[in-house]
C-alpha atoms as a printed R data frame, in Angstrom:
   type eleno elety resid chain resno       x       y       z
1  ATOM     1    CA   UNK     A     1  -1.794  11.676  15.368
2  ATOM     2    CA   UNK     A     2  -0.319  10.066  12.237
3  ATOM     3    CA   UNK     A     3  -3.452  11.002  10.266
4  ATOM     4    CA   UNK     A     4  -3.159  14.669  11.281
5  ATOM     5    CA   UNK     A     5   0.558  14.732  10.469
6  ATOM     6    CA   UNK     A     6  -0.024  13.171   7.038
7  ATOM     7    CA   UNK     A     7  -2.866  15.520   6.121
8  ATOM     8    CA   UNK     A     8  -0.883  18.465   7.474
9  ATOM     9    CA   UNK     A     9   1.979  17.488   5.160
10 ATOM    10    CA   UNK     A    10  -0.369  17.447   2.156
11 ATOM    11    CA   UNK     A    11  -1.466  13.790   1.981
12 ATOM    12    CA   UNK     A    12  -4.902  13.072   0.546
13 ATOM    13    CA   UNK     A    13  -6.756  10.248   2.304
14 ATOM    14    CA   UNK     A    14  -9.250   8.167   0.306
15 ATOM    15    CA   UNK     A    15 -11.484   5.571   1.945
16 ATOM    16    CA   UNK     A    16 -13.201   2.548   0.356
17 ATOM    17    CA   UNK     A    17 -10.894   2.531  -2.659
18 ATOM    18    CA   UNK     A    18  -9.631  -1.055  -3.119
19 ATOM    19    CA   UNK     A    19  -6.289  -1.340  -4.918
20 ATOM    20    CA   UNK     A    20  -6.193  -3.623  -7.961
21 ATOM    21    CA   UNK     A    21  -2.522  -3.292  -8.946
22 ATOM    22    CA   UNK     A    22   0.701  -1.689  -7.752
23 ATOM    23    CA   UNK     A    23   3.398  -0.342 -10.080
24 ATOM    24    CA   UNK     A    24   6.935   0.456  -8.948
25 ATOM    25    CA   UNK     A    25   8.461   2.492 -11.763
26 ATOM    26    CA   UNK     A    26   7.048   5.082 -11.515
27 ATOM    27    CA   UNK     A    27   5.284   4.423  -8.185
28 ATOM    28    CA   UNK     A    28   1.552   4.195  -8.892
29 ATOM    29    CA   UNK     A    29  -1.487   2.293  -7.698
30 ATOM    30    CA   UNK     A    30  -4.446   1.358  -9.848
31 ATOM    31    CA   UNK     A    31  -7.768   1.231  -8.036
32 ATOM    32    CA   UNK     A    32 -10.480  -1.313  -8.809
33 ATOM    33    CA   UNK     A    33 -12.504   1.447 -10.523
34 ATOM    34    CA   UNK     A    34  -9.614   2.023 -12.977
35 ATOM    35    CA   UNK     A    35  -8.316   5.243 -11.407
36 ATOM    36    CA   UNK     A    36  -4.500   5.431 -11.421
37 ATOM    37    CA   UNK     A    37  -2.833   7.414  -8.623
38 ATOM    38    CA   UNK     A    38   0.792   8.516  -8.797
39 ATOM    39    CA   UNK     A    39   2.966   8.809  -5.718
40 ATOM    40    CA   UNK     A    40   6.435   9.692  -4.535
41 ATOM    41    CA   UNK     A    41   6.361   6.588  -2.361
42 ATOM    42    CA   UNK     A    42   4.059   3.643  -1.719
43 ATOM    43    CA   UNK     A    43   4.002   2.142   1.762
44 ATOM    44    CA   UNK     A    44   2.833  -1.459   1.827
45 ATOM    45    CA   UNK     A    45   0.933  -2.149   5.014
46 ATOM    46    CA   UNK     A    46  -1.357  -4.689   3.445
47 ATOM    47    CA   UNK     A    47  -0.540  -7.842   5.393
48 ATOM    48    CA   UNK     A    48   1.317 -11.091   4.864
49 ATOM    49    CA   UNK     A    49   0.110 -11.645   1.287
50 ATOM    50    CA   UNK     A    50   1.135  -8.135   0.334
51 ATOM    51    CA   UNK     A    51   0.306  -6.841  -3.130
52 ATOM    52    CA   UNK     A    52   3.045  -4.229  -2.640
53 ATOM    53    CA   UNK     A    53   5.660  -6.854  -1.715
54 ATOM    54    CA   UNK     A    54   4.766  -8.857  -4.830
55 ATOM    55    CA   UNK     A    55   5.174  -5.742  -7.019
56 ATOM    56    CA   UNK     A    56   8.602  -5.010  -5.521
57 ATOM    57    CA   UNK     A    57  10.106  -8.525  -5.597
58 ATOM    58    CA   UNK     A    58   8.333  -9.578  -8.809
59 ATOM    59    CA   UNK     A    59   6.671 -12.678  -7.360
60 ATOM    60    CA   UNK     A    60   4.433 -13.770  -4.535
61 ATOM    61    CA   UNK     A    61   6.538 -14.269  -1.426
62 ATOM    62    CA   UNK     A    62   6.081 -16.803   1.372
63 ATOM    63    CA   UNK     A    63   5.314 -15.166   4.676
64 ATOM    64    CA   UNK     A    64   7.287 -16.338   7.689
65 ATOM    65    CA   UNK     A    65   5.416 -16.139  11.017
66 ATOM    66    CA   UNK     A    66   7.449 -14.150  13.547
67 ATOM    67    CA   UNK     A    67   5.064 -14.283  16.496
68 ATOM    68    CA   UNK     A    68   4.058 -10.601  16.413
69 ATOM    69    CA   UNK     A    69   0.480  -9.526  17.089
70 ATOM    70    CA   UNK     A    70  -1.293  -6.205  16.648
71 ATOM    71    CA   UNK     A    71  -4.517  -5.247  18.378
72 ATOM    72    CA   UNK     A    72  -6.531  -2.163  17.535
């Protein structure tokens, strides 16, 4: 459902494209192959050692376990 909504709104989905670096101003991601993608917004859903979180706060942040689990 989310996939269809995103694509319907104009999002382009790319698979198997590991991110090497995240920039915040302007919002961009650099892929491991050197490709740089611009964005209006970057959503960091990359786990407790988030590359996006580090780009935003300027340092690696300690994760704090909250007892939440996700199963797919």
